[in-house]
C-alpha positions as CSV (number, residue, x, y, z in Angstrom):
1,M,-3.5,-1.0,7.8
2,Q,-3.9,0.5,4.4
3,P,-1.1,1.4,2.0
4,R,-0.7,5.0,0.9
5,N,1.5,6.2,-1.9
6,M,4.9,7.6,-0.9
7,S,6.7,9.7,-3.5
8,M,9.9,11.6,-2.9
9,S,8.0,14.9,-3.6
10,G,5.6,14.1,-0.7
11,V,2.6,14.2,-3.1
12,V,0.0,11.5,-2.4
13,D,-1.8,10.2,-5.6
14,L,-3.0,7.0,-7.1
15,A,0.3,5.6,-8.1
16,A,-0.7,3.0,-5.6
17,V,-3.3,1.8,-8.1
18,K,-0.9,-0.3,-10.0
19,A,1.6,-1.0,-7.2
20,A,0.1,-4.2,-5.8
21,G,0.0,-6.0,-9.1
22,E,3.4,-4.7,-10.2
23,A,5.0,-5.6,-7.0
24,K,3.6,-9.2,-7.2
25,V,4.9,-9.6,-10.7
26,K,8.3,-8.2,-9.7
27,A,8.6,-10.5,-6.7
28,E,7.6,-13.5,-8.9
29,Q,10.2,-12.5,-11.5
30,A,12.9,-12.1,-8.8
31,R,12.2,-15.6,-7.5
32,A,12.2,-17.1,-11.0
33,E,15.5,-15.4,-11.8
34,A,17.0,-16.7,-8.6
35,A,15.8,-20.2,-9.4
36,R,17.2,-19.9,-12.9
37,Q,20.6,-19.0,-11.6
38,G,20.5,-22.1,-9.5
39,G,20.2,-20.3,-6.1
40,G,17.7,-19.1,-3.7
41,G,19.2,-15.6,-3.6
42,A,19.8,-16.0,0.2
43,V,21.3,-13.1,2.1
44,P,23.2,-13.2,5.3
45,P,21.3,-12.2,8.5
46,S,23.4,-9.1,8.8
47,S,21.9,-7.8,5.6
48,L,18.4,-7.7,7.2
49,V,19.4,-4.5,9.2
50,I,20.7,-1.6,7.2
51,D,21.5,2.1,7.8
52,V,19.9,4.3,5.2
53,D,20.5,7.9,4.2
54,E,18.9,10.3,1.7
55,A,21.3,9.3,-1.1
56,G,20.5,5.6,-0.8
57,F,16.8,5.8,0.0
58,E,15.6,5.2,-3.5
59,R,17.7,2.1,-3.9
60,D,17.7,0.7,-0.3
61,V,14.1,1.4,0.5
62,L,11.8,2.2,-2.4
63,Q,13.3,-0.3,-4.9
64,R,13.9,-3.0,-2.4
65,S,10.3,-2.7,-1.1
66,A,9.2,-4.3,-4.4
67,E,10.8,-7.5,-3.1
68,V,10.3,-7.4,0.7
69,P,8.6,-5.1,3.2
70,V,11.0,-2.5,4.5
71,V,10.4,-1.3,8.1
72,I,11.9,2.1,8.8
73,D,13.1,3.1,12.3
74,F,13.5,6.9,12.6
75,W,15.9,7.4,15.5
76,A,18.6,9.7,16.9
77,E,21.5,9.3,19.3
78,W,20.1,11.6,21.9
79,C,16.7,9.9,21.9
80,E,16.5,7.8,25.1
81,P,13.4,5.8,24.0
82,C,15.1,5.0,20.7
83,K,17.8,3.2,22.7
84,Q,15.2,0.8,23.9
85,L,13.2,0.4,20.8
86,S,15.9,0.1,18.2
87,P,17.6,-3.0,19.7
88,L,14.2,-4.6,20.0
89,L,13.4,-4.0,16.3
90,E,16.7,-5.4,15.3
91,R,16.2,-8.5,17.4
92,L,12.7,-9.0,15.9
93,T,14.1,-8.5,12.4
94,Q,16.5,-11.4,12.8
95,E,13.8,-13.5,14.5
96,Y,11.4,-13.0,11.6
97,G,14.1,-14.3,9.3
98,G,13.6,-12.4,6.1
99,R,9.9,-11.6,6.2
100,F,10.9,-7.9,6.4
101,V,14.0,-5.7,6.3
102,L,14.8,-3.0,8.9
103,A,16.1,0.3,7.6
104,K,17.5,2.6,10.3
105,I,17.4,6.4,9.5
106,D,19.2,8.9,11.7
107,V,16.9,11.9,11.7
108,D,19.7,14.4,12.6
109,A,21.5,13.4,9.4
110,N,18.5,13.0,7.2
111,Q,16.1,15.8,7.9
112,M,14.5,15.7,4.5
113,L,13.4,12.1,4.9
114,M,11.9,13.0,8.3
115,Q,9.9,15.8,6.8
116,Q,8.7,13.8,3.8
117,F,7.3,11.0,6.1
118,G,5.7,13.6,8.3
119,V,7.6,12.5,11.4
120,Q,6.5,14.6,14.4
121,G,8.6,12.9,17.0
122,I,10.9,10.0,17.5
123,P,11.1,7.1,17.7
124,A,8.7,6.7,14.8
125,V,8.3,3.4,12.8
126,F,7.0,3.3,9.2
127,A,7.0,0.6,6.6
128,V,7.2,0.8,2.8
129,V,5.7,-2.0,0.8
130,A,5.9,-1.9,-3.0
131,G,6.7,1.8,-2.8
132,Q,3.7,2.5,-0.5
133,A,4.3,4.1,2.9
134,L,2.5,2.6,6.0
135,P,2.6,4.4,9.3
136,L,3.1,1.7,11.9
137,F,3.5,3.4,15.4
138,Q,5.2,6.3,17.1
139,G,7.0,6.2,20.4
140,A,8.2,3.2,22.4
141,A,5.7,0.3,22.4
142,P,5.4,-3.0,24.1
143,E,7.0,-6.0,22.4
144,A,3.6,-7.7,22.0
145,Q,2.1,-4.7,20.3
146,I,5.1,-4.5,18.0
147,R,4.9,-8.2,17.1
148,A,1.1,-7.8,16.3
149,T,1.9,-4.8,14.1
150,L,4.6,-6.7,12.3
151,D,2.3,-9.7,11.8
152,Q,-0.3,-7.4,10.3
153,L,2.3,-5.8,8.0
154,I,3.5,-9.2,6.8
155,Q,-0.1,-10.3,6.1
156,V,-0.9,-7.1,4.1
157,A,2.4,-7.5,2.1
158,E,1.7,-11.1,1.2
159,E,-2.1,-10.9,0.5
160,R,-2.2,-7.5,-1.3
161,F,1.3,-7.3,-2.8
162,G,2.4,-10.9,-3.2
163,L,5.6,-10.3,-1.1
164,T,6.6,-13.4,0.8
165,G,10.0,-12.1,2.1
166,I,13.6,-13.0,1.2
167,A,15.6,-16.0,1.9
168,V,18.2,-15.9,4.6
169,D,21.4,-18.0,4.9
170,A,20.7,-21.0,7.1
171,E,24.0,-20.5,9.0
172,G,22.5,-17.4,10.8
173,A,18.8,-18.0,10.5
174,E,16.5,-20.0,12.7
175,G,12.8,-21.1,12.3
176,A,11.3,-18.5,10.0
177,G,14.7,-18.0,8.3
178,A,14.9,-21.7,7.3
179,E,11.4,-21.5,6.1
180,A,12.1,-18.3,4.1
181,D,15.2,-20.0,2.5
182,A,12.9,-22.7,1.0
183,A,10.2,-20.3,0.0
184,P,11.6,-19.2,-3.5
185,A,11.4,-22.8,-4.8
186,A,8.2,-23.6,-2.9
187,V,5.9,-20.7,-3.8
188,P,3.3,-22.0,-6.3
189,V,2.1,-20.1,-9.2
190,G,-1.5,-19.2,-8.7
191,P,-4.2,-20.0,-11.2
192,Y,-5.0,-16.4,-11.9
193,D,-1.5,-15.0,-12.1
194,A,-1.5,-14.7,-15.9
195,L,-4.8,-12.8,-15.8
196,L,-3.7,-10.5,-13.0
197,E,-0.4,-9.8,-14.8
198,A,-2.4,-9.0,-18.0
199,A,-4.4,-6.5,-15.9
200,V,-1.2,-4.8,-14.7
201,Q,0.2,-4.7,-18.3
202,A,-3.0,-3.1,-19.4
203,L,-2.8,-0.5,-16.7
204,D,0.8,0.2,-17.7
205,A,-0.3,0.8,-21.3
206,G,-3.2,3.0,-20.2
207,D,-5.7,0.5,-21.4
208,F,-8.0,0.8,-18.4
209,G,-10.8,-0.9,-20.2
210,G,-8.6,-4.0,-20.8
211,A,-7.5,-3.9,-17.2
212,V,-11.2,-3.9,-16.1
213,Q,-12.0,-6.8,-18.3
214,A,-9.0,-8.8,-17.0
215,Y,-10.0,-8.3,-13.4
216,K,-13.6,-9.2,-14.2
217,N,-12.4,-12.4,-15.8
218,V,-10.7,-13.4,-12.5
219,L,-13.7,-12.4,-10.4
220,S,-16.1,-14.4,-12.6
221,D,-14.3,-17.6,-11.5
222,D,-13.2,-16.4,-8.1
223,P,-15.6,-13.7,-6.7
224,G,-13.7,-13.4,-3.4
225,N,-10.3,-12.7,-5.0
226,T,-9.1,-9.7,-3.0
227,E,-6.4,-8.5,-5.4
228,A,-8.9,-8.5,-8.3
229,K,-11.6,-6.7,-6.4
230,L,-9.2,-4.0,-5.4
231,G,-7.7,-3.8,-8.9
232,L,-11.1,-3.6,-10.6
233,A,-12.3,-0.8,-8.4
234,Q,-9.1,1.2,-9.1
235,A,-9.1,0.4,-12.9
236,E,-12.7,1.5,-13.1
237,L,-11.9,4.8,-11.4
238,L,-9.0,5.5,-13.7
239,A,-11.2,4.7,-16.7
240,R,-13.8,7.3,-15.5
241,V,-11.3,10.1,-15.0
242,Q,-8.9,9.6,-17.9
243,D,-10.7,12.0,-20.2
244,M,-11.9,14.5,-17.7
245,D,-11.0,18.2,-17.8
246,P,-10.1,18.7,-14.2
247,A,-10.8,22.5,-14.3
248,K,-14.2,22.0,-15.8
249,V,-15.1,19.2,-13.4
250,R,-14.3,21.4,-10.4
251,Q,-16.1,24.4,-11.9
252,D,-19.3,22.4,-12.6
253,A,-19.3,21.0,-9.1
254,A,-18.8,24.4,-7.5
255,E,-21.5,26.0,-9.6
256,N,-24.1,23.2,-9.5
257,Q,-24.3,21.9,-6.0
258,S,-27.5,20.2,-6.8
259,D,-26.1,18.3,-9.8
260,V,-25.4,14.8,-8.5
261,R,-23.5,13.8,-11.6
262,A,-21.2,16.8,-11.2
263,Q,-20.6,16.0,-7.5
264,I,-19.8,12.4,-8.3
265,A,-17.3,13.3,-11.0
266,A,-15.6,15.8,-8.7
267,A,-15.4,13.1,-6.0
268,D,-13.7,10.7,-8.5
269,L,-11.2,13.4,-9.4
270,E,-10.5,14.2,-5.8
271,L,-9.8,10.6,-5.0
272,V,-7.4,10.3,-7.9
273,G,-5.6,13.4,-6.6
274,G,-5.2,11.9,-3.2
275,H,-7.8,14.1,-1.5
276,V,-9.5,11.1,0.1
277,E,-11.4,12.9,2.9
278,D,-12.6,15.6,0.4
279,A,-14.0,12.9,-2.0
280,F,-15.8,11.1,0.8
281,G,-17.1,14.2,2.4
282,R,-18.5,15.5,-0.9
283,L,-20.5,12.3,-1.5
284,V,-21.7,12.1,2.1
285,D,-23.0,15.6,1.8
286,T,-24.6,14.8,-1.6
287,V,-26.4,11.8,0.0
288,R,-27.6,14.0,2.8
289,R,-29.0,16.7,0.4
290,T,-30.7,14.3,-2.1
291,A,-33.4,11.7,-2.3
292,G,-34.5,8.9,-4.5
293,E,-32.3,7.9,-7.5
294,D,-29.9,10.8,-7.0
295,R,-29.3,9.8,-3.4
296,D,-28.8,6.2,-4.4
297,A,-26.3,7.1,-7.2
298,A,-24.2,9.1,-4.8
299,R,-24.4,6.3,-2.1
300,V,-23.3,3.6,-4.6
301,R,-20.4,5.7,-5.9
302,L,-19.2,6.3,-2.4
303,L,-19.3,2.6,-1.7
304,E,-17.3,2.0,-4.9
305,L,-14.7,4.6,-3.7
306,F,-14.5,2.7,-0.4
307,E,-13.3,-0.3,-2.4
308,V,-10.6,1.7,-4.1
309,V,-9.1,2.9,-0.8
310,G,-9.6,-0.3,1.1
311,P,-11.9,-1.3,4.0
312,D,-9.1,-1.2,6.6
313,D,-8.4,2.5,6.0
314,P,-9.5,4.7,9.0
315,R,-10.8,7.3,6.5
316,V,-13.2,4.6,5.1
317,T,-14.3,3.7,8.6
318,A,-15.0,7.3,9.4
319,A,-16.9,7.9,6.1
320,R,-19.0,4.8,6.7
321,S,-20.1,6.1,10.0
322,A,-20.9,9.5,8.5
323,L,-22.9,7.8,5.7
324,A,-24.9,5.8,8.2
325,R,-25.7,8.9,10.1
326,V,-27.1,10.7,7.1
327,L,-29.0,7.6,5.9
328,F,-30.6,6.6,9.2
């Protein structure tokens, strides 16, 4: 499950580059503010399931997803499978006790949202984490499969975005809810949070070199830090493309198919523009056509772009297979 950027215009780009770090910082700030005010910010169980329309989508889904994963249930009154799936999702939402929030969207009344998510049929279930849309599944699904998907969503939200859910009033919550109620005061501050926050601030300021160094500082002590590895790959990409002339890069790549540097630059630009398959395909083709140092340069850059997108993304899996075929 790999996050992809969701903007209201439907354009996919690398706004996701900063989202993980920003979301983690926002979540920590929200917990700190709740603690400062003397409360855990607990919400009633009824607040975990909400009806969302186009007017409230920005507030109820995009903004809220900086604090807690938001699962979206696209449904309609006439949809028979929806009548089975929706109650199941509502029950699981209560059972998970604040680890995610369920947003119900009536597609008949919200056609624009349906189109922007690319929903082809209902029921369809998505999630939004730190502003990033994740397609979960379409159609009715067995409860065991849904639970496994939700568990994976929660793991991604926590490990990559630092989102641990919201507290739920103990009166209506059981098990996970009680655990979530204690979470705001119990979540420890990690040893690298200051460095990771510094990296996010550098990205905000357009100081990509500073962000690169901050992530490297974390990795020098903790080489396996997932957030730092992802952030470093993305910051290095932004640093490479920030001074590019997109028109010239595209022209050079089109006119000089044998110029490996031109192809690499074009692939970087394509990835930043959200054209993931194009970037991967360009570099796979470059590896296939070249040899020696040129081939190695294209291969290494492709592996670096895999890090930017994330190893769980199916496009990365497909490109890895394509790369293996041209190499061996």
